[in-house]
C-alpha positions in Angstrom: 64.8 113.4 91.3 64.8 110.2 93.4 61.3 108.9 94.2 60.3 106.4 96.9 57.6 103.7 96.5 54.5 104.5 98.5 55.2 101.9 101.2 58.4 103.8 102.1 56.6 107.1 102.4 53.6 105.7 104.1 55.3 104.0 107.0 56.1 106.8 109.4 58.9 106.6 112.0 57.2 108.8 114.6 53.7 109.2 115.9 52.4 112.6 114.6 51.7 115.1 117.3 51.4 118.8 118.0 54.4 120.8 118.5 57.5 121.6 116.5 61.0 120.4 116.7 63.5 123.0 117.7 66.3 121.2 115.9 64.4 121.0 112.6 61.7 123.6 112.6 59.4 124.6 109.8 60.9 127.3 107.6 58.8 129.7 105.7 60.4 130.0 102.2 59.1 130.5 98.7 59.3 127.0 97.3 60.5 127.4 93.8 63.1 125.2 92.0 66.0 127.3 93.2 64.8 127.2 96.9 64.5 123.4 96.9 68.0 123.1 95.6 69.7 125.6 97.9 67.5 125.6 101.0 70.1 123.5 102.9 72.7 126.1 102.3 70.6 129.1 103.0 68.3 128.1 105.8 69.0 128.8 109.4 69.3 125.4 111.1 67.1 123.6 113.6 67.2 119.8 113.8 64.4 118.4 111.7 60.9 120.0 111.8 57.9 118.7 109.9 56.2 120.5 107.0 53.4 122.7 108.1 50.9 120.3 106.5 51.9 116.7 107.0 49.7 115.0 104.4 51.0 115.8 100.9 54.1 114.2 99.7 54.9 117.3 97.7 56.2 120.1 99.9 53.5 122.8 100.0 54.3 126.1 98.6 55.8 128.5 101.1 56.7 125.7 103.6 59.7 123.6 104.2 62.0 122.6 107.0 65.6 123.3 107.9 68.2 122.6 110.5 69.2 124.8 113.4 73.0 124.9 112.8 73.6 126.4 116.2 71.7 123.6 117.9 73.3 120.9 115.8 76.8 122.4 116.3 76.2 122.5 120.0 75.2 118.8 119.9 78.3 117.9 117.9 80.5 119.9 120.3 79.2 117.7 123.2 79.1 114.3 121.5 82.0 114.2 119.0 85.8 113.8 119.7 85.0 113.4 123.5 83.6 116.9 123.6 86.4 118.7 121.8 85.9 118.5 118.0 88.0 120.8 115.8 86.3 123.7 114.0 86.9 121.8 110.7 85.1 118.7 112.1 82.1 120.8 113.1 82.1 122.5 109.7 82.2 119.1 108.0 79.3 117.8 110.0 77.2 120.8 109.1 78.1 120.6 105.4 77.1 116.9 105.3 73.9 117.6 107.2 72.9 120.3 104.7 73.4 117.8 101.8 71.3 115.2 103.5 68.6 117.9 104.1 68.7 118.8 100.4 68.2 115.1 99.5 65.2 114.8 101.9 63.5 117.8 100.3 64.1 116.6 96.8 62.9 113.2 97.8 59.7 114.7 99.3 60.4 113.2 102.7 59.6 114.6 106.1 61.6 113.7 109.2 58.8 111.7 110.8 58.5 109.6 107.6 62.2 108.6 107.7 62.8 104.9 108.3 65.7 102.5 107.7 64.7 101.8 104.1 64.7 105.6 103.4 68.2 105.8 104.8 69.2 102.9 102.6 67.9 104.8 99.6 70.0 107.7 100.6 73.1 105.4 100.8 72.2 104.1 97.3 72.1 107.7 96.0 75.6 108.3 97.3 76.9 105.0 95.8 75.3 106.0 92.4 77.2 109.2 92.5 80.5 107.2 92.6 81.5 108.4 96.0 84.1 106.4 97.9 83.1 104.0 100.6 85.0 106.1 103.2 83.1 109.2 102.1 79.8 107.5 102.3 80.7 106.1 105.7 81.4 109.6 107.0 78.2 111.0 105.6 76.2 108.2 107.3 77.9 109.0 110.6 76.7 112.6 110.2 73.2 111.5 109.3 73.1 109.2 112.3 74.3 112.0 114.6 71.7 114.5 113.1 68.8 112.1 113.6 70.0 111.1 117.0 69.9 114.7 118.1 66.4 114.9 116.6 65.3 111.7 118.4 66.5 113.0 121.7 64.5 116.2 121.3 61.4 114.3 120.2 61.6 112.0 123.1 62.0 114.9 125.5 58.7 116.2 124.1 57.0 112.9 124.8 57.0 111.5 121.2 58.1 107.9 120.5 60.7 107.8 117.8 63.8 105.8 116.9 66.9 106.6 114.9 66.3 105.2 111.4 70.0 105.4 110.5 71.2 103.5 113.5 71.7 100.1 111.8 72.5 101.3 108.2 76.1 100.4 107.5 78.3 101.9 104.8 78.9 100.0 101.6 81.8 97.5 101.4 85.0 99.1 100.4 86.2 97.2 97.4 89.3 99.3 96.8 92.6 97.5 97.1 95.3 99.1 99.4 97.3 100.0 96.3 94.4 101.9 94.9 93.8 103.8 98.1 97.4 104.7 98.6 99.2 106.3 95.6 102.6 107.8 95.8 105.2 109.4 93.6 108.4 107.7 92.6 111.7 109.3 93.8 112.3 110.6 90.2 108.8 112.2 90.2 109.3 113.6 93.7 112.7 115.2 92.7 111.1 116.7 89.6 108.2 118.1 91.6 110.4 119.8 94.2 112.3 121.4 91.3 109.2 122.5 89.5 108.9 126.0 91.2 112.3 126.9 89.6 110.1 128.0 86.6 109.4 131.2 88.6 112.9 131.7 89.9 113.9 134.6 87.6 110.7 136.6 87.3 109.0 135.8 90.6 111.6 134.5 93.1 109.3 135.0 96.1 106.7 132.8 94.5 109.3 130.1 93.7 110.6 130.2 97.3 107.1 129.9 98.8 106.0 127.1 96.5 109.3 125.1 97.0 108.8 125.3 100.8 105.2 124.3 100.5 106.0 121.2 98.4 108.8 120.2 100.7 106.6 120.3 103.8 103.9 118.2 102.2 106.1 115.6 100.5 109.2 115.4 102.7 107.6 116.1 106.1 104.1 114.7 105.7 102.0 117.7 106.5 98.3 117.7 105.5 97.2 120.6 103.3 95.1 122.1 106.1 98.1 121.9 108.5 100.1 123.9 106.0 97.2 126.4 105.7 97.2 126.9 109.5 100.9 127.5 109.9 101.9 130.9 111.3 105.4 132.4 111.8 104.8 131.9 115.5 104.8 128.2 114.9 108.5 128.3 114.0 110.6 127.2 117.0 114.4 127.5 116.9 116.6 125.5 119.1 120.2 126.1 118.1 120.7 124.9 114.6 117.4 122.9 114.8 114.2 124.3 113.5 110.9 122.9 114.5 107.4 123.6 113.3 104.5 123.4 115.8 101.9 121.8 113.5 98.2 122.1 114.5 96.9 118.7 113.5 93.4 117.1 113.2 93.3 116.0 116.8 96.4 117.2 118.5 99.4 119.4 117.9 102.8 118.0 117.1 106.4 119.1 116.6 107.9 118.5 113.2 111.6 118.7 113.0 112.7 120.1 109.7 115.4 118.5 107.5 118.7 120.3 107.2 117.9 121.0 103.5 114.4 122.3 104.3 115.6 125.0 106.7 117.2 127.1 103.9 113.9 126.9 102.0 112.1 128.4 105.0 114.7 131.1 105.5 114.6 132.0 101.8 110.9 132.4 101.8 110.8 134.5 104.9 113.6 136.8 103.5 112.0 137.3 100.1 108.4 137.9 100.8 107.1 141.5 101.2 106.2 141.9 104.9 104.3 145.1 104.6 101.1 143.7 103.0 101.4 140.7 105.3 101.2 142.9 108.4 98.5 145.0 106.9 96.4 141.9 106.2 97.1 140.7 109.7 95.6 143.8 111.2 92.5 143.4 109.0 92.1 139.7 109.7 92.5 140.2 113.5 89.7 142.8 113.5 87.5 140.5 111.5 88.2 137.5 113.8 87.3 139.6 116.8 84.0 140.2 115.1 83.5 136.5 114.4 84.2 137.0 110.6 86.9 134.5 109.8 86.8 134.6 106.0 89.8 132.8 104.5 91.0 132.0 108.0 87.9 129.8 108.7 90.1 126.7 109.3 91.7 128.7 112.1 88.4 129.3 113.9 88.5 127.7 117.4 92.3 127.6 117.6 93.8 129.0 120.8 95.8 131.8 119.1 94.3 134.5 116.9 96.0 137.1 114.8 99.1 135.1 114.0 101.2 136.0 110.9 100.4 133.4 108.3 103.4 131.5 106.9 101.9 130.9 103.4 100.4 134.1 101.9 98.9 135.1 98.7 100.3 137.1 95.8 96.9 138.0 94.3 96.0 141.6 93.8 92.9 141.4 96.0 94.4 139.4 98.8 98.1 140.2 98.7 99.7 139.3 102.0 96.6 137.4 103.3 96.6 133.7 104.3 96.2 131.5 101.2 92.9 129.6 101.4 92.9 125.8 101.4 91.5 125.9 97.9 94.3 128.1 96.8 96.9 125.8 98.2 95.2 122.9 96.6 95.3 124.6 93.2 99.0 125.4 93.6 100.0 121.8 94.3 97.7 120.4 91.7 99.2 122.7 89.1 102.7 121.4 89.8 101.5 117.8 89.8 100.1 118.4 86.3 103.2 120.3 85.2 105.4 117.3 85.8 102.9 114.9 84.2 102.0 113.1 87.5 98.3 114.1 87.2 96.4 114.2 84.0 93.8 116.9 83.2 91.0 114.4 83.5 92.3 112.8 86.8 89.8 114.0 89.5 90.4 111.3 92.2 93.7 109.5 91.6 96.6 111.9 92.2 95.8 114.7 94.6 97.8 117.0 96.9 97.1 114.3 99.6 99.2 112.0 97.4 102.3 113.9 98.7 101.5 112.7 102.3 101.3 109.1 101.0 104.6 109.8 99.2 106.2 110.9 102.4 105.1 107.8 104.3 105.9 105.2 101.6 109.3 106.7 100.7 110.3 107.1 104.3 109.5 103.5 105.1 111.2 102.3 102.0 114.3 104.2 103.1 114.4 102.5 106.5 112.3 104.7 108.8 110.5 102.8 111.6 106.7 102.9 111.8 106.9 104.5 115.2 109.0 107.4 113.8 106.6 107.7 110.9 103.6 107.8 113.2 105.1 110.5 115.3 106.2 112.7 112.4 103.0 112.3 110.4 100.6 112.7 113.4 98.6 109.5 112.7 96.6 108.5 115.7 96.4 104.7 115.1 99.3 102.4 114.3 97.0 100.5 111.9 97.0 103.5 109.7 100.8 103.5 109.4 100.9 99.7 108.9 98.9 100.0 105.7 101.9 101.7 104.1 104.2 98.9 105.2 101.7 96.4 103.8 101.6 98.1 100.4 105.4 98.2 100.2 105.6 94.6 101.2 103.2 93.7 98.4 105.3 95.6 95.9 108.7 94.2 97.0 107.7 90.7 98.1 105.7 89.0 95.3 105.0 85.4 96.3 104.7 84.5 92.7 108.4 85.0 92.3 109.1 82.2 94.8 107.6 79.5 92.6 110.7 77.5 91.3 109.7 77.6 87.6 110.9 79.5 84.6 108.6 80.2 81.7 109.4 80.1 78.1 110.5 83.4 76.6 108.3 85.1 74.0 110.6 83.9 71.2 109.9 80.3 72.2 113.3 79.5 73.7 113.4 77.5 76.9 114.4 78.9 80.2 116.0 77.0 83.1 112.9 75.0 84.1 113.0 73.5 87.5 110.6 70.9 88.8 108.1 71.8 91.5 108.8 70.6 95.0 
């Protein structure tokens, strides 16, 4: 359990006063070990409220604080993505906020005792866990937003506070572009796309589904969540052209299918059993109307409800239902391991997102323009696409090769040595 020196705990951010924060109110819970570990996941949210008794550093029995998730979600909806964040964005903010709350409780910190040094300790704890710089940067953004909401509320109640996370920057990202962007070779990609053939005889529908999934990720650049969201209603047919209306992170886009991907789509639609799909659709529509999204939680907030999911499960419990994002992740990871691209101990290197990197690097290497790639992949910033071109340039244009000098071979024979200019 991380501990702070006394001078960190003893220098409060805010002047104590009567009243309770609505965003982070006190929460009456039985404070045992399990509660302190899980309070962030089980508590109803309100932004950051002090303990009932402000003096002890140890949280008193039967008292803690929580976050009002409705209040924080409402704040996010107004302040993030110009007032129109996706459901996934809101969910991610809430998840990161819960983790920060858990860290505060385990560190015996109350909101009014948070200062810049405390936030730096939080950053250090994330670094110590081996999280990537980009992940830490995202979590600090969430902490900054959470505390900014609390600051606004406190100031509205007449208390003088400042945001202790305002000036805390994420750690320097020491990863090279090559380490951040990993992709499959053409040989590996070809082997991956053929891997579902293993199920061809005994489970032809599974083989068809998985082959289409891999093709959309690796040849068309879809994100895993975008494949999860796809419905049959997103298939647009214009003559011999087939287009997928992809619901992206920030905007929708049309993805034109390759001529050899279209038969994969048609094969999957023809082979799958539609009866359980339609039955599950009716069940899910009823749940959605009641606000119970379940496995369709990534669809929450989308304009259309009750669509027929494109990728459905074969499990006994959920046959015909939309496959969860975790389920899709496990399917793709299984194939990556089957072809030897991902080892059993590889937790961070090769992932399903590697297929999106594969799409980008292989398309650029084959002559696609960065504008075409940005449009197809749905990247918002040209800088994001240029990083792929930079990595390819590093691979193909090694400046060391330009030095007009030939080294001796390992057997000691002389090469054609040329003098330097």
